[in-house]
N, C-alpha and C positions, 0 to 999 in steps of 0.2 A: 504493500500500500504506500503510494507516494503522497507527500504532503506539500502544499504550497501555502505561503502566507497571504492573508487577505490584503496586506499592504502592497504586495506586488501586483495584485489584480487592480487595485485602486490606481496605481501609477500607470498601468497599461491602458486602462479605460480612459483616463485623463488624456493620455497621448493620442489615442484613437479618435476621441471626440474632436480634437484639434486637427489632426491629419485628414480626417474625413471631410472636414469643412474647407481645408486649404488645398488639398490635392485631388483633383478629379482623376478617376481611373483611366488608364491608357485605353481600355476598350471603348469608353465613351468618347474620348478625344479622337480616336481612330474613326469612329462612326461619324463624328462631326466632319472630319476631312473627307470621308467617302461620300457623305451626303452633299458636301460642297461641290463635288464633281458632278453629281447627278441632278442637283436642284435646278429646276427650270425657271424659277422666279428670280429676277435680279435682286429684288428686295430680300427674298429668302436667302440668297447667297451672301448678301451683306450682313444679315443677322447671324448666319453661321460663322462668318469670319469674326464677328464681334464676340461670339461665344467662345471661339478658340482663343482669341486674344484675352478675354476675361479669365479663362482657365489658366492661361500662362501667367498672367499678372498675379492671380491668387496664389499660385504655387511659388513663384519667385519671391513675392513679398510676404508670403505666409499670412494672408488675410482671407476672410471668408469669400468664397466664390459667389455667395448670395447673402443678402442681408437677413433672410429667414434661415437661421442656423438650426431650425428644426426641433421637433419632439425627438428625444434620443431613444431610439429603438435598439435594443440589444438582443442578439441571438447567441445563446450559449449551447455548446456541445460539451457536456460534462462527463468525463470518463468515470466509470463506476469504480475504478480502482484508485481514484484520487480523493484525498481529504483536504478540505480547505481549513486552515488554521484561522478561525474567525468566521464571521458571517458573510457568506458569499454575496447575497443581495445588498447588504449594507455597504460592502466594499465597492460594488458597482455604482451605487447611488453616490457615494463619496467621490468616486472617480469622475462622475458627471459634474458634480459641483466644482471640483478642482479644475477639470478641463475647460469648462465654460468660463470660469473666473480668470484663469491664467491666460486663456486664449482670447479674452475679450470678445467672447461670442454672445450674441443676443440671447437673453433669457425670455422664453416664449410661453412658459407654462403657468396656467392659473390654477389655484388650489381647489376651486369649486366651480362647476359648470355654470352656476347662476351668479355667484357673488363676484367672480372674475378678478380676484386679487392675485397678483403675480407672486409665485413662490420665491422669486429672486435668484434662483440658482439653476433653473432648468430641470429640476427634479420635480416629481419622480420620473425616472425612466420607465419605459415599457420593457419588460424582460420576458423572453421566451426561452425555455430551457428544455433541452433534449438530453436524456441520459444515454450514453453510448459506451461501447466497450473501450478498454484501455485506461491509461492514467494521465491523460492530457486534458487541458481545458482550452477549447476554441472559443474565442470571443469575436463577434462581429458587431461593430457599431455602425448603425445606419440612421443618420439624422434625416427626419422626414418632414418636409415643409408643409405648412398648413394649406397653401393654395391648391396643390395637387391632391393632397389627402381629402380635401373637401369635395373633390369631383369624383371620388370613388363611390362605387355602388355594389350592392349585392342583390340577387334575386333567386327565389326558389322556383326554378322552372319545373314543368311537368316532364317526366321521363320521355313522353312522346315528342317533346320539343326537339330532343336529340341534338346532333351536331350543328344543324342549321340554326336551331334556337339559340345555342351558345354563341355562334357567330353573330347573329342578329343583335343579341344583347350587348356584346362587346363593342360592336360598331356603333350602337345607339349611345352607349356611355361616352365614347370618345367624341362622337358628333355633338352631343349635348354639352359636353365640357368645353368644346371650342377652344378659345384662347386662354381660358382661365387657369389651366394647369401649367402654363408657360411652356408650350411646345418649342422644339421637338421633345416628345415625351417617351418614356419607357412604360410599356403596358404590362402589368403583372396580372395574370389570370389564375384563379384557383377554381378547379372543377371537382365536385364530389365532396364526400365527407358529410358534415352537418353545417348548419348556418355559420357557426364560429370557425370551424375547420377550413371552410372554403376561403374565408377572409384571411386566415393565417397563411394559407397556401399562396394566395395572391400577393401578400406582402413578402413572403419568403422568395417568391419567384423573381422579385426585383433584385435579389442578390446575385443572380446568375450572370456570368459574363455575357456581354451582348453578342459575342462571337460563338456562343455555344448553342446547341440545339437539344431539344428534349431527346432522351435516349430511346423513346418509343416512336417509331417512324410515323404513325398516324398523327400523333400529337405534334411532332416536328413539322409535318406538312400543314397542320392547322395553324401553327405559329406563323409560317411563311405566308399562308393565304390571308390571314388577318393583317399582317404587316403590309402586304400589297394593297389590300382594300382600304385600310386606314389611310394610307398615303394617297389614295384616290379621292379622299374627302375634300381636299383643297384647303384645309385649315392652315397648314404650313408653319414655318418658323415664326414664333411670337404671335401666331394667329393672323398674320397679315397676308396669307395666301401662299401657295407653293405646293411642292410635291414631297416635302419632308415634314410630315406631321408626327411621325413616330420613328425612333431610332431602332426599336426592337420590341418584340412581343415574346414574353416568356410565360409559359404555362406549366403549372404543376397540378397533378391529379391525385385522387384518393378514392377508395371504394365508398359507395354510398348506399342508402336504403333503397329498397325496391320501389318505393313510392316517391322518391326524391331525385332532383337533379339541381343541386345548389351551384350557383356560379357567382364568383366575386371578381370584381375588376378594381385593382388598386393602381392608380396612375401615379407616375413619378415625373417630376419636371426634368428639364435638361440637366439640372444639377443632381445627377443620379449618384449619390454619395454613399459609400460604405468602405470601411477598412477593417481588417481582421488581424488577429495574432493567435498563435498556438503556444500555450505555456506548458 
């Protein structure tokens, strides 16, 4: 049985909070550049050039790539042969406090949905934990902006709606969102499970590399079909028209009840931020 100190987790989470906000992933920047070559709208190309420049400035100067530094969403893969010396969740929350304070990141969380008083330190983080084999701890920090999160939807389809029903719903969500989630977007889709499981799958799908495809051929084909059709909607970069509304569509699936077909769509803005570490 391996032991890790809670203080180390706190330090790593603080670092990841800052790095996720400062350094956009290579997969996203590569997609910006590829989209720049394909984009048919002159305005769309100008916006993509600005997004690339913005990402470069953020990384070079180590400042946030977007003023909305997000609700801190943390995904954990906890090895069953690992013991944390201290409280794991408290260590993560302290890491968020430290990271947002030291990185001068905007604090965006209110302590009550109605009273709306800011917590002042961007806590509490949302934490999702999976217990896996081994003695390591994988931490993924994914700051999620409010604008794109607000455009996300979930629907309990009828099983008879099938594949086409899923496609229609995803396209409807993106079309209704229009410019609000700051396109070009990344579209995370969760299919199956229960109401809350589908939403979790959609959020987790956003963590996948944009160059990856689902391991199941039928789902990978659905990802490509949706990406093509979304980019035919004409929303374009910043919602000002063009052929680059989405950079990628990532789908995750799970078994579901014979009477259900849950589908969740979680949109992410062009600042598709997440960083990870394995301890």
